[in-house]
C-alpha positions as CSV (number, residue, x, y, z in Angstrom):
1,X,0.0,0.1,0.0
2,X,1.3,3.3,-1.0
3,X,2.0,6.0,1.7
4,X,0.2,9.2,1.7
5,X,3.4,11.3,2.5
6,X,5.0,13.7,0.1
7,X,8.5,13.1,1.3
8,X,9.6,10.8,4.3
9,X,12.0,13.0,6.4
10,X,15.5,11.4,7.1
11,X,15.8,9.4,10.2
12,X,17.7,11.4,12.8
13,X,18.8,10.4,16.4
14,X,17.0,12.1,19.4
15,X,20.2,14.1,20.1
16,X,20.4,15.5,16.4
17,X,16.8,16.6,16.4
18,X,16.9,18.4,19.9
19,X,20.2,20.1,18.7
20,X,18.5,21.4,15.5
21,X,15.5,22.3,17.4
22,X,17.6,24.3,19.9
23,X,19.5,25.9,17.2
24,X,16.4,26.9,15.3
25,X,14.7,28.4,18.7
26,X,17.7,30.3,19.8
27,X,18.3,32.0,16.4
28,X,14.3,32.3,16.1
29,X,14.1,34.1,19.4
30,X,17.1,36.2,19.0
31,X,16.3,37.5,15.7
32,X,12.5,38.1,16.3
33,X,13.5,39.9,19.6
34,X,15.8,42.3,17.8
35,X,13.3,42.9,15.2
36,X,10.3,43.2,17.4
37,X,11.7,45.6,19.8
38,X,13.2,47.9,17.1
39,X,9.6,47.7,15.2
40,X,7.5,50.9,16.0
41,X,4.2,49.4,16.7
42,X,1.2,50.9,14.4
43,X,-2.5,51.7,15.2
44,X,-4.1,48.3,15.4
45,X,-1.2,47.0,17.7
46,X,-1.5,49.8,20.2
47,X,-5.3,50.1,19.8
48,X,-5.9,46.7,21.5
49,X,-3.5,47.6,24.2
50,X,-5.1,50.9,24.8
51,X,-8.3,49.1,24.9
52,X,-7.0,46.7,27.5
53,X,-5.2,49.4,29.6
54,X,-8.1,51.8,29.5
55,X,-10.8,49.2,30.8
56,X,-11.3,49.1,34.6
57,X,-13.2,45.9,34.5
58,X,-14.1,43.0,32.2
59,X,-17.6,44.7,31.3
60,X,-15.7,47.9,30.4
61,X,-13.4,45.8,28.1
62,X,-16.4,44.3,26.2
63,X,-17.9,47.6,25.9
64,X,-14.8,49.4,24.5
65,X,-14.0,46.5,21.8
66,X,-17.6,46.6,20.4
67,X,-16.2,48.2,17.3
68,X,-13.1,46.0,16.8
69,X,-14.6,43.2,14.5
70,X,-12.8,40.8,16.4
71,X,-13.6,38.2,19.2
72,X,-12.2,39.0,22.8
73,X,-9.4,36.0,23.2
74,X,-6.6,38.7,22.3
75,X,-8.3,41.5,24.2
76,X,-8.8,39.3,27.3
77,X,-5.3,38.1,27.3
78,X,-4.0,41.8,27.1
79,X,-6.5,42.9,29.9
80,X,-4.7,40.5,32.3
81,X,-1.2,41.5,31.3
82,X,-2.1,45.1,31.5
83,X,-2.9,44.4,35.2
84,X,0.7,43.5,35.6
85,X,2.0,46.6,33.6
86,X,0.7,49.3,31.5
87,X,4.0,49.1,29.2
88,X,3.3,47.8,25.7
89,X,6.6,45.8,25.8
90,X,4.8,43.3,28.0
91,X,2.3,42.8,25.0
92,X,5.4,42.1,22.8
93,X,7.1,39.9,25.2
94,X,3.9,37.9,25.4
95,X,3.7,37.9,21.6
96,X,7.2,36.6,21.2
97,X,6.2,33.7,23.5
98,X,3.3,32.8,21.5
99,X,5.1,33.0,18.2
100,X,7.8,30.7,19.6
101,X,5.3,28.3,20.8
102,X,3.8,28.0,17.4
103,X,7.3,27.5,15.9
104,X,8.0,24.8,18.7
105,X,4.9,22.8,17.7
106,X,5.8,23.1,14.1
107,X,9.2,22.1,14.3
108,X,8.6,19.3,16.8
109,X,5.5,17.6,15.5
110,X,5.2,18.4,11.8
111,X,6.1,15.7,9.3
112,X,8.3,18.1,7.1
113,X,12.0,17.7,6.5
114,X,14.6,19.7,8.6
115,X,15.2,22.3,5.7
116,X,11.4,22.8,5.0
117,X,10.9,23.4,8.9
118,X,13.7,26.0,9.2
119,X,12.4,27.8,6.1
120,X,8.9,27.8,7.4
121,X,10.0,28.8,10.9
122,X,11.8,32.1,9.4
123,X,8.9,32.7,6.6
124,X,7.0,35.8,6.1
125,X,3.9,35.0,8.1
126,X,5.1,33.0,11.0
127,X,8.1,35.1,11.7
128,X,7.2,38.6,10.6
129,X,3.4,39.2,10.0
130,X,2.3,36.8,12.9
131,X,5.6,37.1,14.9
132,X,7.0,40.7,14.8
133,X,3.6,42.5,14.4
134,X,1.8,42.0,17.7
135,X,-1.8,41.1,16.7
136,X,-4.0,38.4,17.9
137,X,-3.4,36.4,14.8
138,X,-0.5,34.5,16.3
139,X,-3.0,32.9,18.6
140,X,-4.8,31.4,15.5
141,X,-1.4,29.9,14.6
142,X,-0.7,28.3,17.9
143,X,-4.5,27.0,18.1
144,X,-4.1,25.4,14.6
145,X,-0.8,24.0,14.8
146,X,-1.8,22.5,18.4
147,X,-4.9,20.9,16.5
148,X,-2.6,19.3,13.8
149,X,0.1,18.3,16.3
150,X,-2.5,16.1,18.1
151,X,-3.6,14.2,15.0
152,X,-2.6,10.7,14.9
153,X,-2.2,10.3,18.8
154,X,-5.5,8.2,19.3
155,X,-9.0,9.6,20.0
156,X,-8.3,10.4,23.4
157,X,-7.2,13.8,22.5
158,X,-10.4,14.9,20.5
159,X,-11.6,16.8,23.3
160,X,-8.2,18.7,23.4
161,X,-8.3,19.4,19.6
162,X,-11.9,20.4,20.1
163,X,-10.7,23.1,22.5
164,X,-8.1,24.2,20.3
165,X,-10.7,24.6,17.6
166,X,-12.9,26.5,19.8
167,X,-10.2,29.0,20.7
168,X,-9.1,29.2,17.3
169,X,-12.5,30.3,16.3
170,X,-12.2,33.1,18.8
171,X,-8.9,34.5,17.8
172,X,-10.0,36.5,14.7
173,X,-12.8,36.6,12.2
174,X,-10.8,34.4,9.8
175,X,-10.5,31.7,12.8
176,X,-14.0,31.0,12.3
177,X,-14.0,29.4,8.9
178,X,-10.8,27.4,9.7
179,X,-12.1,25.9,12.8
180,X,-15.4,24.8,10.9
181,X,-13.5,23.3,8.2
182,X,-10.9,21.5,10.5
183,X,-13.9,20.4,12.4
184,X,-15.2,18.5,9.6
185,X,-11.9,16.5,9.6
186,X,-12.3,16.0,13.4
187,X,-15.7,14.4,12.5
188,X,-14.4,12.3,9.7
189,X,-11.5,11.0,11.6
190,X,-13.9,9.7,14.4
191,X,-17.0,8.4,12.4
192,X,-15.0,7.0,9.4
193,X,-11.4,6.3,10.0
194,X,-11.9,5.1,13.6
195,X,-15.4,3.6,12.9
196,X,-14.4,0.2,13.9
197,X,-13.4,1.3,17.4
198,X,-16.4,3.5,18.0
199,X,-18.3,2.7,21.3
200,X,-20.9,4.6,23.2
201,X,-18.3,6.2,25.2
202,X,-16.3,7.4,22.2
203,X,-19.6,8.3,20.7
204,X,-20.1,10.7,23.5
205,X,-16.7,12.2,23.4
206,X,-17.5,12.9,19.6
207,X,-20.7,14.7,20.5
208,X,-19.1,16.6,23.3
209,X,-16.2,17.5,21.0
210,X,-18.6,18.8,18.2
211,X,-20.3,20.8,20.8
212,X,-17.1,22.5,22.0
213,X,-16.4,23.4,18.6
214,X,-19.9,24.8,18.0
215,X,-19.9,26.7,21.1
216,X,-16.5,28.2,20.2
217,X,-17.8,29.2,16.8
218,X,-21.3,30.6,18.0
219,X,-19.2,32.6,20.7
220,X,-17.0,34.1,18.1
221,X,-20.0,35.0,15.5
222,X,-22.0,36.5,18.1
223,X,-18.8,38.8,19.2
224,X,-17.9,39.6,15.4
225,X,-21.4,40.5,14.4
226,X,-21.4,44.6,14.5
227,X,-23.8,46.5,16.7
228,X,-26.7,48.2,14.7
229,X,-25.5,51.0,12.7
230,X,-21.7,50.1,13.3
231,X,-19.7,49.7,10.2
232,X,-22.4,47.7,8.3
233,X,-21.1,49.3,5.0
234,X,-18.1,47.0,5.5
235,X,-20.0,44.1,3.7
236,X,-20.0,46.3,0.5
237,X,-19.1,43.8,-2.2
238,X,-22.1,41.5,-2.8
239,X,-21.9,41.1,-6.7
240,X,-20.1,38.1,-8.2
241,X,-19.1,39.6,-11.5
242,X,-16.1,38.2,-13.3
243,X,-13.8,41.3,-12.6
244,X,-14.5,41.0,-8.9
245,X,-14.1,37.5,-8.8
246,X,-10.8,37.6,-10.5
247,X,-9.8,40.1,-8.0
248,X,-10.6,38.1,-5.3
249,X,-8.8,34.9,-6.3
250,X,-5.5,37.1,-6.6
251,X,-5.7,36.7,-2.9
252,X,-4.3,33.2,-3.2
253,X,-1.1,34.2,-5.2
254,X,-0.3,37.0,-3.0
255,X,-0.7,34.7,0.1
256,X,1.4,31.9,-1.2
257,X,4.0,34.2,-2.7
258,X,4.0,37.4,-0.2
259,X,7.1,39.0,-1.4
260,X,7.2,42.7,-0.3
261,X,8.7,45.6,-2.2
262,X,11.9,47.1,-0.3
263,X,11.1,50.7,0.2
264,X,9.5,53.0,3.0
265,X,6.0,51.7,2.6
266,X,6.8,48.0,2.1
267,X,4.0,46.4,4.3
268,X,1.1,45.1,2.5
269,X,2.8,45.2,-0.9
270,X,3.7,42.4,-3.2
271,X,6.0,42.6,-6.1
272,X,3.7,40.3,-8.2
273,X,1.3,43.5,-8.2
274,X,3.9,45.3,-10.2
275,X,4.9,42.3,-12.4
276,X,1.4,41.8,-13.0
277,X,0.7,45.5,-13.7
278,X,-2.9,45.5,-12.2
279,X,-4.1,42.5,-14.5
280,X,-6.4,40.5,-12.1
281,X,-7.0,38.1,-15.1
282,X,-3.4,36.9,-14.9
283,X,-3.4,36.8,-11.0
284,X,-6.6,35.0,-10.9
285,X,-5.1,32.3,-13.2
286,X,-1.9,32.0,-11.4
287,X,-4.1,31.7,-8.4
288,X,-6.2,28.8,-9.8
289,X,-2.9,27.1,-11.0
290,X,-1.8,27.1,-7.3
291,X,-5.0,25.8,-5.9
292,X,-4.9,23.1,-8.5
293,X,-1.3,22.0,-7.6
294,X,-2.2,22.1,-3.9
295,X,-5.2,20.1,-4.7
296,X,-3.3,17.7,-6.7
297,X,-0.7,17.0,-3.7
298,X,-3.7,16.8,-1.1
299,X,-5.6,14.1,-3.3
300,X,-3.7,11.3,-1.6
301,X,-5.9,12.2,1.5
302,X,-9.2,13.1,0.1
303,X,-10.7,14.2,3.5
304,X,-7.8,16.6,3.8
305,X,-8.5,17.6,0.2
306,X,-12.1,18.5,1.3
307,X,-11.1,20.4,4.3
308,X,-8.7,22.4,2.2
309,X,-11.3,23.1,-0.4
310,X,-14.0,24.2,2.2
311,X,-11.8,26.4,4.3
312,X,-10.3,28.1,1.2
313,X,-13.6,28.8,-0.3
314,X,-14.9,30.3,3.0
315,X,-12.0,32.4,3.3
316,X,-12.1,33.7,-0.2
317,X,-15.8,34.4,0.3
318,X,-14.8,36.7,3.3
319,X,-12.2,38.2,1.3
320,X,-14.6,39.0,-1.6
321,X,-17.1,40.4,0.9
322,X,-15.0,42.7,2.7
323,X,-12.3,43.2,0.0
324,X,-11.3,46.7,1.4
325,X,-10.1,45.0,4.4
326,X,-8.3,42.5,2.8
327,X,-4.8,43.1,3.7
328,X,-1.8,40.6,3.6
329,X,-2.4,39.7,7.4
330,X,-5.9,38.6,6.5
331,X,-5.1,36.6,3.2
332,X,-2.2,35.0,5.1
333,X,-4.8,32.6,6.5
334,X,-5.2,30.9,3.0
335,X,-1.3,30.1,3.4
336,X,-2.0,28.6,7.0
337,X,-4.9,26.5,5.7
338,X,-2.5,25.0,3.1
339,X,0.1,24.3,5.8
340,X,-2.3,22.7,8.1
341,X,-3.9,20.5,5.5
342,X,-0.4,19.6,4.4
343,X,0.7,18.6,7.8
344,X,-2.5,16.3,8.5
345,X,-2.0,14.7,4.9
346,X,1.6,13.8,5.8
347,X,0.9,12.5,9.1
348,X,-0.6,9.1,7.7
349,X,-4.1,9.6,9.3
350,X,-6.6,7.1,7.9
351,X,-4.0,5.4,5.6
352,X,-5.9,2.1,5.6
353,X,-9.6,3.4,5.3
354,X,-8.6,5.9,2.6
355,X,-6.2,3.8,0.7
356,X,-9.1,2.7,-1.7
357,X,-10.1,6.1,-2.6
358,X,-6.7,6.8,-3.8
359,X,-5.6,6.5,-7.5
360,X,-1.9,6.5,-8.0
361,X,-2.2,8.0,-11.6
362,X,-3.9,11.0,-10.2
363,X,-1.3,12.0,-7.9
364,X,1.9,13.9,-8.0
365,X,5.1,12.0,-7.8
366,X,6.4,12.1,-4.2
367,X,9.6,13.9,-5.3
368,X,7.9,16.6,-7.3
369,X,5.5,17.2,-4.4
370,X,8.2,17.6,-2.0
371,X,10.0,20.0,-4.2
372,X,7.1,22.2,-4.7
373,X,6.5,22.3,-0.9
374,X,10.4,23.0,-0.3
375,X,10.1,26.0,-3.0
376,X,7.0,27.2,-1.5
377,X,8.4,27.4,2.2
378,X,11.9,28.8,0.8
379,X,10.1,31.4,-1.1
380,X,8.5,32.4,2.2
381,X,11.8,32.6,4.0
382,X,13.2,34.8,1.3
383,X,10.1,37.1,1.8
384,X,10.5,37.1,5.6
385,X,14.1,38.3,5.3
386,X,13.1,41.0,3.1
387,X,10.5,42.1,5.4
388,X,12.8,42.0,8.5
389,X,15.3,44.0,6.4
390,X,12.7,46.7,5.3
391,X,11.3,46.8,9.0
392,X,14.9,47.5,10.4
393,X,15.7,50.1,7.7
394,X,12.4,52.0,7.5
395,X,10.2,53.4,10.5
396,X,7.0,51.3,10.3
397,X,5.1,53.9,12.1
398,X,5.5,57.2,13.5
399,X,4.0,56.1,17.0
400,X,7.4,56.4,18.9
401,X,8.3,59.8,17.5
402,X,4.9,61.0,18.4
403,X,5.0,59.7,21.9
404,X,8.4,61.2,22.2
405,X,7.2,64.5,20.9
406,X,4.4,64.6,23.2
407,X,6.3,63.7,26.4
408,X,9.1,66.3,25.6
409,X,6.4,69.1,25.2
410,X,4.4,68.1,28.3
411,X,1.4,67.4,26.2
412,X,0.7,64.0,27.4
413,X,-2.3,65.1,29.8
414,X,-3.7,67.4,27.2
415,X,-7.0,66.5,25.6
416,X,-6.5,65.6,21.8
417,X,-8.9,65.5,19.0
418,X,-8.4,63.6,15.8
419,X,-10.6,63.3,12.7
420,X,-9.1,60.0,11.1
421,X,-8.6,57.2,13.2
422,X,-5.2,56.1,11.8
423,X,-3.7,59.4,12.7
424,X,-5.8,59.9,16.0
425,X,-4.8,56.7,17.4
């Protein structure tokens, strides 16, 4: 019976593995610390911290964050941290710990090669976008990787996985569709793959797991739904004309190949935008090609392919609806979904039951598949290096300069009025 893996990682001794992990962690923590503490935090980073520090109680916190369009998990964490100190560096240290935890789960449990793991660890999204920039999205990375790390370790971890998905749904708007899609895999893993082992007790655990995931998703949705009259115009794109659809599809190629420009305004840019010259038709075709290649790799495990398709379609639907807010940090979840599905596909889950669904002639050769994954992760590592370089060379935000100006001129206690949120914050 053929293995569903893309590539078998070389067998290494525990000593060699732990030495590799130690080097990766030390370099990761050192580089991300230098970059993060040099990074000038922008509006959304400090806005969450100001909401936390400015809330006298939990009820105040929920009242103050009603305009945020995000569930409360990140804000709750910052609220309790702000009881320790009001210095925003506390948030940054917490963010470093979360980012490192995500990389630990990936390097320790993901079934990729050492080179692939190193490239991913220093890739654009895990290292820079969800590592250096202090936002709640890093919690989604940790929750997704925790779910994937527990796959293949028998059904007793189902409740823990369900909790991970419930928390994932409460990290951001984009965590909800990802939690729903991977919840499908949780059901299939129990109902189909492990059906021969199912008993009344395990069935109750499955139902409880589904309840936990459903409760987490419902809780998040209730928090995300805006209050009457609050930013209801954000869901402006309700048409599905070809130009809009092609523009939405370009989110895939921008997420899979996130190489930023190297100038003052490098963030949320992509060199592909300049190469394509505003031609969404070409970008849409490239995205379809990338989706097809990803599906070709994942077809070895059809259930994982379904999860990938469901999550990707859901994320693209959100992107299509709130297109004016589809920044790189948002569409990066498309890449996270791909990584999670590759992880599960490589973990041999359900090999016996799914073998009959596989047809060898419809799958890519393992060497070619492995090469494509390596190229993808290496591209992200290159993009991560460029992002760090640009952040170190250019001011990301004027927040530090403004704070210093206000302090030097004894203006910190004055009433300030602003007309635009990006300036007033």
